[in-house]
One Martini backbone bead per residue (centre of mass of N, CA, C, O) as a GRO file, in nm:
protein
  506
    1UNK     BB    1  22.109  -8.113   5.660
    2UNK     BB    2  21.788  -7.992   5.751
    3UNK     BB    3  21.508  -8.138   5.627
    4UNK     BB    4  21.281  -8.054   5.821
    5UNK     BB    5  21.321  -7.752   5.777
    6UNK     BB    6  21.267  -7.755   5.472
    7UNK     BB    7  20.986  -7.874   5.490
    8UNK     BB    8  20.859  -7.639   5.656
    9UNK     BB    9  20.930  -7.403   5.468
   10UNK     BB   10  20.782  -7.525   5.196
   11UNK     BB   11  20.515  -7.704   5.347
   12UNK     BB   12  20.459  -7.714   5.681
   13UNK     BB   13  20.602  -7.965   5.775
   14UNK     BB   14  20.756  -8.182   6.031
   15UNK     BB   15  20.716  -8.463   5.878
   16UNK     BB   16  20.781  -8.752   5.726
   17UNK     BB   17  20.712  -8.991   5.521
   18UNK     BB   18  20.760  -9.288   5.422
   19UNK     BB   19  21.062  -9.251   5.216
   20UNK     BB   20  21.115  -8.949   5.159
   21UNK     BB   21  21.390  -8.890   5.297
   22UNK     BB   22  21.551  -9.115   5.155
   23UNK     BB   23  21.519  -9.003   4.869
   24UNK     BB   24  21.632  -8.718   4.909
   25UNK     BB   25  21.909  -8.802   5.020
   26UNK     BB   26  22.000  -8.961   4.772
   27UNK     BB   27  21.991  -8.722   4.573
   28UNK     BB   28  22.184  -8.529   4.737
   29UNK     BB   29  22.415  -8.764   4.687
   30UNK     BB   30  22.391  -8.832   4.364
   31UNK     BB   31  22.162  -9.057   4.334
   32UNK     BB   32  22.011  -9.268   4.168
   33UNK     BB   33  21.645  -9.319   4.197
   34UNK     BB   34  21.413  -9.564   4.335
   35UNK     BB   35  21.066  -9.513   4.418
   36UNK     BB   36  20.848  -9.701   4.644
   37UNK     BB   37  20.526  -9.576   4.705
   38UNK     BB   38  20.245  -9.560   4.832
   39UNK     BB   39  19.948  -9.471   4.766
   40UNK     BB   40  19.923  -9.146   4.913
   41UNK     BB   41  20.248  -9.075   5.029
   42UNK     BB   42  20.411  -8.847   4.861
   43UNK     BB   43  20.591  -8.839   4.587
   44UNK     BB   44  20.606  -8.537   4.487
   45UNK     BB   45  20.776  -8.421   4.724
   46UNK     BB   46  21.052  -8.539   4.646
   47UNK     BB   47  21.098  -8.343   4.393
   48UNK     BB   48  21.022  -8.069   4.508
   49UNK     BB   49  21.228  -8.040   4.741
   50UNK     BB   50  21.478  -8.099   4.574
   51UNK     BB   51  21.445  -7.856   4.385
   52UNK     BB   52  21.472  -7.636   4.603
   53UNK     BB   53  21.757  -7.718   4.702
   54UNK     BB   54  21.909  -7.718   4.416
   55UNK     BB   55  21.814  -7.483   4.221
   56UNK     BB   56  21.681  -7.650   3.978
   57UNK     BB   57  21.554  -7.789   3.725
   58UNK     BB   58  21.250  -7.985   3.680
   59UNK     BB   59  21.180  -8.292   3.513
   60UNK     BB   60  20.846  -8.422   3.434
   61UNK     BB   61  20.732  -8.741   3.357
   62UNK     BB   62  20.400  -8.803   3.227
   63UNK     BB   63  20.123  -9.008   3.123
   64UNK     BB   64  19.910  -8.774   3.207
   65UNK     BB   65  19.745  -8.486   3.177
   66UNK     BB   66  19.586  -8.490   3.446
   67UNK     BB   67  19.831  -8.538   3.627
   68UNK     BB   68  20.004  -8.286   3.555
   69UNK     BB   69  19.784  -8.079   3.610
   70UNK     BB   70  19.742  -8.142   3.910
   71UNK     BB   71  20.039  -8.093   4.006
   72UNK     BB   72  20.063  -7.804   3.901
   73UNK     BB   73  19.826  -7.685   4.067
   74UNK     BB   74  19.943  -7.745   4.345
   75UNK     BB   75  20.190  -7.562   4.317
   76UNK     BB   76  20.033  -7.300   4.262
   77UNK     BB   77  19.870  -7.308   4.530
   78UNK     BB   78  20.156  -7.273   4.695
   79UNK     BB   79  20.301  -7.029   4.498
   80UNK     BB   80  20.408  -7.151   4.237
   81UNK     BB   81  20.500  -6.998   3.920
   82UNK     BB   82  20.737  -7.191   3.784
   83UNK     BB   83  20.514  -7.351   3.585
   84UNK     BB   84  20.511  -7.621   3.332
   85UNK     BB   85  20.285  -7.742   3.069
   86UNK     BB   86  20.347  -7.968   2.808
   87UNK     BB   87  20.065  -7.962   2.594
   88UNK     BB   88  19.774  -7.980   2.391
   89UNK     BB   89  19.646  -7.707   2.516
   90UNK     BB   90  19.850  -7.555   2.372
   91UNK     BB   91  19.912  -7.318   2.180
   92UNK     BB   92  20.137  -7.245   1.948
   93UNK     BB   93  20.224  -6.976   2.080
   94UNK     BB   94  20.254  -7.080   2.370
   95UNK     BB   95  20.470  -7.290   2.305
   96UNK     BB   96  20.680  -7.102   2.183
   97UNK     BB   97  20.711  -6.922   2.436
   98UNK     BB   98  20.790  -7.143   2.637
   99UNK     BB   99  21.050  -7.234   2.490
  100UNK     BB  100  21.193  -6.956   2.490
  101UNK     BB  101  21.133  -6.953   2.833
  102UNK     BB  102  21.247  -7.216   2.983
  103UNK     BB  103  21.445  -7.085   3.209
  104UNK     BB  104  21.200  -6.981   3.407
  105UNK     BB  105  21.160  -7.276   3.499
  106UNK     BB  106  21.134  -7.525   3.762
  107UNK     BB  107  20.869  -7.683   3.659
  108UNK     BB  108  20.847  -7.954   3.412
  109UNK     BB  109  20.576  -8.078   3.231
  110UNK     BB  110  20.564  -8.400   3.047
  111UNK     BB  111  20.555  -8.609   2.789
  112UNK     BB  112  20.705  -8.849   2.600
  113UNK     BB  113  20.603  -8.727   2.332
  114UNK     BB  114  20.729  -8.442   2.374
  115UNK     BB  115  21.029  -8.546   2.385
  116UNK     BB  116  21.020  -8.622   2.067
  117UNK     BB  117  21.040  -8.327   2.013
  118UNK     BB  118  21.297  -8.157   1.888
  119UNK     BB  119  21.248  -7.864   1.990
  120UNK     BB  120  21.215  -7.942   2.290
  121UNK     BB  121  21.480  -8.095   2.331
  122UNK     BB  122  21.667  -7.857   2.258
  123UNK     BB  123  21.573  -7.670   2.486
  124UNK     BB  124  21.649  -7.868   2.726
  125UNK     BB  125  21.961  -7.870   2.664
  126UNK     BB  126  21.994  -7.565   2.791
  127UNK     BB  127  21.965  -7.700   3.059
  128UNK     BB  128  22.029  -7.737   3.413
  129UNK     BB  129  21.942  -8.026   3.518
  130UNK     BB  130  21.865  -8.144   3.838
  131UNK     BB  131  21.594  -8.327   3.758
  132UNK     BB  132  21.483  -8.652   3.648
  133UNK     BB  133  21.139  -8.744   3.618
  134UNK     BB  134  20.954  -9.058   3.665
  135UNK     BB  135  20.633  -9.109   3.653
  136UNK     BB  136  20.505  -9.400   3.665
  137UNK     BB  137  20.756  -9.616   3.604
  138UNK     BB  138  20.615  -9.885   3.513
  139UNK     BB  139  20.580  -9.786   3.210
  140UNK     BB  140  20.872  -9.865   3.116
  141UNK     BB  141  20.809 -10.150   3.146
  142UNK     BB  142  20.748 -10.444   2.972
  143UNK     BB  143  20.615 -10.561   3.266
  144UNK     BB  144  20.414 -10.361   3.305
  145UNK     BB  145  20.072 -10.317   3.350
  146UNK     BB  146  20.118 -10.010   3.210
  147UNK     BB  147  20.201 -10.015   2.908
  148UNK     BB  148  20.433  -9.773   2.737
  149UNK     BB  149  20.608  -9.734   2.456
  150UNK     BB  150  20.709  -9.428   2.485
  151UNK     BB  151  20.890  -9.489   2.743
  152UNK     BB  152  21.137  -9.650   2.602
  153UNK     BB  153  21.301  -9.365   2.527
  154UNK     BB  154  21.424  -9.244   2.801
  155UNK     BB  155  21.715  -9.337   2.787
  156UNK     BB  156  21.785  -9.174   2.532
  157UNK     BB  157  21.702  -8.898   2.646
  158UNK     BB  158  21.905  -8.886   2.876
  159UNK     BB  159  22.157  -8.876   2.695
  160UNK     BB  160  22.070  -8.607   2.545
  161UNK     BB  161  22.068  -8.468   2.856
  162UNK     BB  162  22.335  -8.567   3.007
  163UNK     BB  163  22.261  -8.750   3.246
  164UNK     BB  164  22.072  -8.687   3.475
  165UNK     BB  165  21.943  -8.682   3.758
  166UNK     BB  166  21.740  -8.965   3.877
  167UNK     BB  167  21.376  -9.024   3.920
  168UNK     BB  168  21.185  -9.311   4.007
  169UNK     BB  169  20.823  -9.349   4.026
  170UNK     BB  170  20.621  -9.575   4.236
  171UNK     BB  171  20.366  -9.804   4.376
  172UNK     BB  172  20.399 -10.059   4.154
  173UNK     BB  173  20.675 -10.295   4.190
  174UNK     BB  174  20.848 -10.539   4.118
  175UNK     BB  175  21.157 -10.656   4.099
  176UNK     BB  176  21.150 -10.699   3.793
  177UNK     BB  177  21.054 -10.411   3.721
  178UNK     BB  178  21.280 -10.251   3.859
  179UNK     BB  179  21.509 -10.363   3.685
  180UNK     BB  180  21.388 -10.266   3.412
  181UNK     BB  181  21.393  -9.967   3.469
  182UNK     BB  182  21.700  -9.936   3.494
  183UNK     BB  183  21.767 -10.042   3.211
  184UNK     BB  184  21.589  -9.841   3.041
  185UNK     BB  185  21.755  -9.585   3.176
  186UNK     BB  186  22.060  -9.645   3.192
  187UNK     BB  187  22.141  -9.746   3.496
  188UNK     BB  188  22.404  -9.858   3.665
  189UNK     BB  189  22.320  -9.705   3.934
  190UNK     BB  190  22.064  -9.767   4.196
  191UNK     BB  191  21.870  -9.637   4.446
  192UNK     BB  192  21.652  -9.809   4.665
  193UNK     BB  193  21.315  -9.719   4.779
  194UNK     BB  194  21.118  -9.943   4.981
  195UNK     BB  195  20.787  -9.952   5.046
  196UNK     BB  196  20.500 -10.034   5.158
  197UNK     BB  197  20.182 -10.136   5.017
  198UNK     BB  198  20.040 -10.101   5.275
  199UNK     BB  199  19.688 -10.019   5.365
  200UNK     BB  200  19.547 -10.039   5.673
  201UNK     BB  201  19.271  -9.851   5.616
  202UNK     BB  202  19.203 -10.082   5.400
  203UNK     BB  203  18.948 -10.280   5.339
  204UNK     BB  204  18.915 -10.618   5.222
  205UNK     BB  205  18.683 -10.740   4.959
  206UNK     BB  206  18.473 -11.026   4.854
  207UNK     BB  207  18.187 -11.056   4.644
  208UNK     BB  208  17.935 -11.301   4.559
  209UNK     BB  209  17.739 -11.370   4.259
  210UNK     BB  210  17.485 -11.518   4.046
  211UNK     BB  211  17.421 -11.224   3.920
  212UNK     BB  212  17.399 -10.919   3.774
  213UNK     BB  213  17.157 -10.793   3.931
  214UNK     BB  214  17.266 -10.854   4.214
  215UNK     BB  215  17.520 -10.681   4.185
  216UNK     BB  216  17.379 -10.413   4.123
  217UNK     BB  217  17.223 -10.397   4.392
  218UNK     BB  218  17.474 -10.391   4.575
  219UNK     BB  219  17.588 -10.127   4.466
  220UNK     BB  220  17.354  -9.954   4.562
  221UNK     BB  221  17.395 -10.011   4.864
  222UNK     BB  222  17.680  -9.896   4.894
  223UNK     BB  223  17.611  -9.602   4.800
  224UNK     BB  224  17.405  -9.564   5.035
  225UNK     BB  225  17.577  -9.635   5.291
  226UNK     BB  226  17.776  -9.434   5.183
  227UNK     BB  227  17.865  -9.092   5.243
  228UNK     BB  228  18.104  -9.103   5.078
  229UNK     BB  229  18.326  -9.116   4.849
  230UNK     BB  230  18.349  -9.290   4.516
  231UNK     BB  231  18.484  -9.571   4.322
  232UNK     BB  232  18.395  -9.732   4.007
  233UNK     BB  233  18.506 -10.019   3.838
  234UNK     BB  234  18.549 -10.090   3.486
  235UNK     BB  235  18.593 -10.265   3.163
  236UNK     BB  236  18.371 -10.066   3.039
  237UNK     BB  237  18.225  -9.792   2.908
  238UNK     BB  238  17.929  -9.881   2.895
  239UNK     BB  239  17.904  -9.973   3.192
  240UNK     BB  240  17.968  -9.700   3.320
  241UNK     BB  241  17.732  -9.544   3.197
  242UNK     BB  242  17.489  -9.729   3.278
  243UNK     BB  243  17.543  -9.724   3.589
  244UNK     BB  244  17.518  -9.424   3.635
  245UNK     BB  245  17.222  -9.416   3.546
  246UNK     BB  246  17.112  -9.622   3.750
  247UNK     BB  247  17.185  -9.462   4.007
  248UNK     BB  248  17.023  -9.211   3.943
  249UNK     BB  249  16.741  -9.359   3.911
  250UNK     BB  250  16.802  -9.464   4.235
  251UNK     BB  251  16.897  -9.184   4.407
  252UNK     BB  252  17.191  -9.109   4.317
  253UNK     BB  253  17.378  -8.846   4.370
  254UNK     BB  254  17.642  -8.726   4.211
  255UNK     BB  255  17.691  -8.874   3.921
  256UNK     BB  256  17.959  -9.015   3.710
  257UNK     BB  257  18.140  -9.065   3.420
  258UNK     BB  258  18.462  -9.231   3.310
  259UNK     BB  259  18.666  -9.217   3.003
  260UNK     BB  260  18.874  -9.242   2.715
  261UNK     BB  261  18.625  -9.150   2.509
  262UNK     BB  262  18.649  -8.876   2.610
  263UNK     BB  263  18.699  -8.568   2.634
  264UNK     BB  264  18.946  -8.404   2.788
  265UNK     BB  265  18.779  -8.170   2.910
  266UNK     BB  266  18.564  -8.352   3.042
  267UNK     BB  267  18.751  -8.517   3.224
  268UNK     BB  268  18.865  -8.275   3.386
  269UNK     BB  269  18.595  -8.181   3.498
  270UNK     BB  270  18.518  -8.436   3.652
  271UNK     BB  271  18.766  -8.443   3.833
  272UNK     BB  272  18.721  -8.165   3.970
  273UNK     BB  273  18.436  -8.227   4.084
  274UNK     BB  274  18.533  -8.456   4.267
  275UNK     BB  275  18.753  -8.309   4.432
  276UNK     BB  276  18.537  -8.067   4.523
  277UNK     BB  277  18.238  -8.230   4.573
  278UNK     BB  278  18.021  -8.228   4.332
  279UNK     BB  279  18.104  -8.527   4.331
  280UNK     BB  280  18.068  -8.866   4.467
  281UNK     BB  281  18.043  -9.061   4.205
  282UNK     BB  282  18.250  -9.284   4.005
  283UNK     BB  283  18.224  -9.424   3.680
  284UNK     BB  284  18.501  -9.634   3.574
  285UNK     BB  285  18.778  -9.675   3.430
  286UNK     BB  286  19.126  -9.694   3.451
  287UNK     BB  287  19.158  -9.388   3.365
  288UNK     BB  288  19.079  -9.353   3.665
  289UNK     BB  289  19.346  -9.224   3.903
  290UNK     BB  290  19.577  -9.084   3.807
  291UNK     BB  291  19.572  -8.768   3.979
  292UNK     BB  292  19.371  -8.837   4.221
  293UNK     BB  293  19.373  -8.593   4.479
  294UNK     BB  294  19.178  -8.750   4.719
  295UNK     BB  295  19.140  -8.802   5.060
  296UNK     BB  296  18.804  -8.899   5.109
  297UNK     BB  297  18.794  -9.179   4.996
  298UNK     BB  298  18.589  -9.456   5.107
  299UNK     BB  299  18.542  -9.612   4.821
  300UNK     BB  300  18.630  -9.912   4.628
  301UNK     BB  301  18.494 -10.054   4.331
  302UNK     BB  302  18.486 -10.374   4.162
  303UNK     BB  303  18.281 -10.475   3.914
  304UNK     BB  304  18.539 -10.556   3.781
  305UNK     BB  305  18.822 -10.702   3.710
  306UNK     BB  306  19.135 -10.666   3.728
  307UNK     BB  307  19.458 -10.722   3.567
  308UNK     BB  308  19.585 -10.722   3.865
  309UNK     BB  309  19.756 -10.659   4.149
  310UNK     BB  310  19.877 -10.388   4.073
  311UNK     BB  311  19.611 -10.255   3.982
  312UNK     BB  312  19.460 -10.299   4.246
  313UNK     BB  313  19.648 -10.129   4.427
  314UNK     BB  314  19.628  -9.866   4.269
  315UNK     BB  315  19.309  -9.835   4.284
  316UNK     BB  316  19.262  -9.871   4.594
  317UNK     BB  317  19.462  -9.624   4.665
  318UNK     BB  318  19.236  -9.396   4.646
  319UNK     BB  319  19.182  -9.466   4.928
  320UNK     BB  320  19.243  -9.319   5.236
  321UNK     BB  321  19.452  -9.061   5.240
  322UNK     BB  322  19.364  -8.955   5.541
  323UNK     BB  323  19.363  -9.242   5.724
  324UNK     BB  324  19.087  -9.339   5.707
  325UNK     BB  325  18.840  -9.547   5.690
  326UNK     BB  326  18.820  -9.798   5.433
  327UNK     BB  327  18.709  -9.953   5.112
  328UNK     BB  328  18.760 -10.266   4.922
  329UNK     BB  329  18.549 -10.392   4.654
  330UNK     BB  330  18.461 -10.701   4.512
  331UNK     BB  331  18.240 -10.784   4.240
  332UNK     BB  332  18.142 -11.114   4.178
  333UNK     BB  333  18.077 -11.280   3.860
  334UNK     BB  334  18.009 -11.501   3.647
  335UNK     BB  335  18.260 -11.424   3.386
  336UNK     BB  336  18.461 -11.194   3.482
  337UNK     BB  337  18.738 -11.348   3.433
  338UNK     BB  338  18.740 -11.281   3.111
  339UNK     BB  339  18.788 -10.975   3.074
  340UNK     BB  340  19.100 -10.937   3.107
  341UNK     BB  341  19.163 -11.133   2.874
  342UNK     BB  342  19.018 -10.977   2.652
  343UNK     BB  343  19.172 -10.705   2.686
  344UNK     BB  344  19.454 -10.814   2.630
  345UNK     BB  345  19.395 -10.885   2.326
  346UNK     BB  346  19.358 -10.560   2.257
  347UNK     BB  347  19.653 -10.441   2.309
  348UNK     BB  348  19.762 -10.645   2.094
  349UNK     BB  349  19.848 -10.778   1.815
  350UNK     BB  350  19.779 -11.011   1.602
  351UNK     BB  351  19.900 -11.220   1.374
  352UNK     BB  352  19.704 -11.145   1.141
  353UNK     BB  353  19.751 -10.841   1.167
  354UNK     BB  354  20.054 -10.842   1.113
  355UNK     BB  355  20.041 -10.975   0.837
  356UNK     BB  356  19.853 -10.767   0.706
  357UNK     BB  357  20.024 -10.511   0.743
  358UNK     BB  358  20.285 -10.625   0.591
  359UNK     BB  359  20.107 -10.671   0.313
  360UNK     BB  360  19.990 -10.382   0.234
  361UNK     BB  361  20.281 -10.270   0.214
  362UNK     BB  362  20.596 -10.137   0.165
  363UNK     BB  363  20.806 -10.218   0.433
  364UNK     BB  364  21.081 -10.116   0.335
  365UNK     BB  365  20.984  -9.821   0.376
  366UNK     BB  366  20.868  -9.822   0.669
  367UNK     BB  367  21.152  -9.888   0.799
  368UNK     BB  368  21.249  -9.582   0.701
  369UNK     BB  369  20.943  -9.469   0.685
  370UNK     BB  370  20.658  -9.312   0.712
  371UNK     BB  371  20.353  -9.326   0.623
  372UNK     BB  372  20.094  -9.190   0.520
  373UNK     BB  373  19.804  -9.106   0.671
  374UNK     BB  374  19.614  -9.251   0.471
  375UNK     BB  375  19.750  -9.527   0.503
  376UNK     BB  376  19.713  -9.561   0.805
  377UNK     BB  377  19.402  -9.550   0.805
  378UNK     BB  378  19.365  -9.797   0.620
  379UNK     BB  379  19.499 -10.004   0.804
  380UNK     BB  380  19.320  -9.973   1.053
  381UNK     BB  381  19.054 -10.048   0.905
  382UNK     BB  382  19.128 -10.320   0.763
  383UNK     BB  383  19.245 -10.451   1.068
  384UNK     BB  384  19.107 -10.352   1.330
  385UNK     BB  385  19.267 -10.127   1.486
  386UNK     BB  386  19.370 -10.003   1.756
  387UNK     BB  387  19.539  -9.749   1.888
  388UNK     BB  388  19.733  -9.927   2.051
  389UNK     BB  389  19.817 -10.125   1.828
  390UNK     BB  390  19.929  -9.912   1.629
  391UNK     BB  391  20.136  -9.784   1.817
  392UNK     BB  392  20.300 -10.039   1.853
  393UNK     BB  393  20.379 -10.091   1.561
  394UNK     BB  394  20.525  -9.824   1.515
  395UNK     BB  395  20.728  -9.851   1.745
  396UNK     BB  396  20.865 -10.116   1.663
  397UNK     BB  397  20.959 -10.018   1.386
  398UNK     BB  398  21.121  -9.777   1.490
  399UNK     BB  399  21.332  -9.950   1.649
  400UNK     BB  400  21.396 -10.109   1.349
  401UNK     BB  401  21.499  -9.890   1.192
  402UNK     BB  402  21.727  -9.985   0.927
  403UNK     BB  403  21.747 -10.299   0.896
  404UNK     BB  404  21.563 -10.406   0.620
  405UNK     BB  405  21.443 -10.675   0.743
  406UNK     BB  406  21.116 -10.740   0.742
  407UNK     BB  407  21.085 -11.033   0.842
  408UNK     BB  408  21.238 -10.993   1.111
  409UNK     BB  409  21.052 -10.778   1.226
  410UNK     BB  410  20.792 -10.946   1.226
  411UNK     BB  411  20.895 -11.185   1.402
  412UNK     BB  412  20.979 -11.011   1.646
  413UNK     BB  413  20.693 -10.908   1.704
  414UNK     BB  414  20.561 -11.181   1.759
  415UNK     BB  415  20.742 -11.264   1.997
  416UNK     BB  416  20.676 -11.026   2.179
  417UNK     BB  417  20.370 -11.059   2.194
  418UNK     BB  418  20.376 -11.345   2.312
  419UNK     BB  419  20.532 -11.276   2.576
  420UNK     BB  420  20.337 -11.060   2.679
  421UNK     BB  421  20.080 -11.238   2.695
  422UNK     BB  422  20.194 -11.452   2.882
  423UNK     BB  423  20.251 -11.261   3.115
  424UNK     BB  424  19.964 -11.143   3.152
  425UNK     BB  425  19.825 -11.412   3.206
  426UNK     BB  426  19.982 -11.477   3.464
  427UNK     BB  427  19.876 -11.228   3.619
  428UNK     BB  428  19.580 -11.305   3.616
  429UNK     BB  429  19.610 -11.579   3.757
  430UNK     BB  430  19.730 -11.462   4.015
  431UNK     BB  431  19.473 -11.309   4.091
  432UNK     BB  432  19.278 -11.553   4.096
  433UNK     BB  433  19.425 -11.697   4.322
  434UNK     BB  434  19.376 -11.475   4.531
  435UNK     BB  435  19.064 -11.474   4.515
  436UNK     BB  436  19.031 -11.797   4.615
  437UNK     BB  437  19.184 -11.772   4.853
  438UNK     BB  438  19.199 -11.830   5.218
  439UNK     BB  439  19.381 -11.618   5.253
  440UNK     BB  440  19.484 -11.341   5.347
  441UNK     BB  441  19.461 -11.071   5.149
  442UNK     BB  442  19.695 -10.895   5.250
  443UNK     BB  443  19.910 -11.115   5.252
  444UNK     BB  444  19.895 -11.176   4.947
  445UNK     BB  445  19.987 -10.898   4.848
  446UNK     BB  446  20.256 -10.885   5.002
  447UNK     BB  447  20.382 -11.143   4.880
  448UNK     BB  448  20.392 -11.041   4.588
  449UNK     BB  449  20.600 -10.800   4.706
  450UNK     BB  450  20.795 -10.939   4.916
  451UNK     BB  451  20.616 -10.941   5.179
  452UNK     BB  452  20.531 -10.906   5.523
  453UNK     BB  453  20.315 -10.956   5.773
  454UNK     BB  454  20.336 -10.765   6.082
  455UNK     BB  455  20.020 -10.720   6.145
  456UNK     BB  456  19.715 -10.700   6.291
  457UNK     BB  457  19.394 -10.628   6.152
  458UNK     BB  458  19.079 -10.554   6.244
  459UNK     BB  459  19.031 -10.433   5.931
  460UNK     BB  460  19.119 -10.624   5.688
  461UNK     BB  461  18.922 -10.880   5.591
  462UNK     BB  462  18.704 -11.134   5.500
  463UNK     BB  463  18.897 -11.360   5.612
  464UNK     BB  464  18.937 -11.213   5.912
  465UNK     BB  465  18.720 -11.016   5.950
  466UNK     BB  466  18.444 -10.783   5.988
  467UNK     BB  467  18.289 -10.508   6.048
  468UNK     BB  468  17.951 -10.483   5.997
  469UNK     BB  469  17.952 -10.162   5.974
  470UNK     BB  470  18.140 -10.147   5.727
  471UNK     BB  471  18.028 -10.427   5.587
  472UNK     BB  472  17.753 -10.524   5.436
  473UNK     BB  473  17.645 -10.823   5.319
  474UNK     BB  474  17.827 -11.057   5.313
  475UNK     BB  475  17.928 -11.325   5.136
  476UNK     BB  476  17.922 -11.647   5.255
  477UNK     BB  477  17.981 -11.812   4.958
  478UNK     BB  478  18.222 -11.694   4.796
  479UNK     BB  479  18.463 -11.902   4.798
  480UNK     BB  480  18.311 -12.149   4.685
  481UNK     BB  481  18.221 -12.032   4.415
  482UNK     BB  482  18.498 -11.943   4.314
  483UNK     BB  483  18.649 -12.213   4.335
  484UNK     BB  484  18.465 -12.377   4.139
  485UNK     BB  485  18.513 -12.193   3.892
  486UNK     BB  486  18.858 -12.213   3.898
  487UNK     BB  487  18.969 -12.506   3.889
  488UNK     BB  488  18.969 -12.509   3.539
  489UNK     BB  489  19.086 -12.250   3.390
  490UNK     BB  490  19.298 -12.344   3.174
  491UNK     BB  491  19.092 -12.526   3.011
  492UNK     BB  492  18.875 -12.257   2.994
  493UNK     BB  493  18.982 -12.011   2.826
  494UNK     BB  494  18.799 -11.995   2.577
  495UNK     BB  495  18.535 -11.969   2.740
  496UNK     BB  496  18.608 -11.706   2.889
  497UNK     BB  497  18.631 -11.526   2.635
  498UNK     BB  498  18.335 -11.556   2.555
  499UNK     BB  499  18.217 -11.441   2.818
  500UNK     BB  500  18.344 -11.164   2.795
  501UNK     BB  501  18.187 -11.066   2.550
  502UNK     BB  502  17.908 -11.089   2.682
  503UNK     BB  503  17.963 -10.897   2.925
  504UNK     BB  504  18.029 -10.644   2.756
  505UNK     BB  505  17.740 -10.610   2.633
  506UNK     BB  506  17.607 -10.535   2.917
   0.00000   0.00000   0.00000
């Protein structure tokens, strides 16, 4: 089969981007496939073109409503009418009608939570599924940086759907994570197509500042210097909101903030306004990223440090999708290194929280059935559990439901939380090592993903030298300040966590 001809027929392109043809060929040969393609290099085309060639329904599991909505809209824009998104926006009658007519659709987008609904799963069983796609597949892995407990059931879902041909897609996964993805999906053999994570048109830089106000002033300069669109990442919702207001008050037009605490409709509106050019700058938490298909983002700034190298690569990959020169800048200030450690502590329940939850109700019943909603709400309030922490507790107990031995379930949960936090801490330290290293920043990122730097880039990073017209006012003493700060990081962990809390209040 001439795949280039198929590509031109369905999408109007004459050539594939790196990795696309290899993934499609693998699938057409009947091989379960794991594809790791750099952010912005066209992962969605891999399942779309395969679906057209196979002429069978394609089921796409996506972690975010905004992501599936964006991909569905792109397909509709190209003239594809048989697209369905099963999400919370559908009214009950719309959902019922969609399920009744499920066989009419070629591309079906839904979340892992929707797959857990028995009525939806039963309807999907009636389909001759041509391709089962897991987008942002690092979410499956217990070691993925963006861990989503609901993803862990997808291997079981695959079996219930008669083990369809499967494609797992991600932009950032180490070898360890890729192996875990295959195991979690219960794939005996999987063909891997691994492309470079390097985005040569994105210059990498770290600037270091002595105080918060100095860093804020530099951010204002960057947004003024760049005429193109940009995304600024923060570790707290409050900081994103306050900084958006600060930029507006200082003459930066078309700025908005975005975070997970906003209503879904408002978040989708902000995203669409940014994509269509009505907004130029977004101040956001990591909630803004996946699904933002905007080609001309010129700069990505990390006002606070990301949670690790994988998250850094994912978020900086929002820039320069059109292939033109872009920049990724980290603005570092003393104390910022504690923020990702502090946030990590909020992702999973603490030992006292676990003990408290298990002592609150008769968990011999909870291990066999869910408690009433009123009891759940009381538990959340009593032990100050975040939504993520409570979801994890419910999920873990669900996996062990029927075991009967409550003490064993509790201790198993503690061991898992401990190993997860230890792993996440190591990832943060790995990022901090990269931050202070005098090694080429691009080379450091590539080495992390077991790649070698193959060529010299004129606009590589601040370690290799940058065109002064690209990034103005680089901090001359950045590496020295950062190095002195992190020399004894392991001994100062408790101190860093305290600093994180203070920084979050700002």
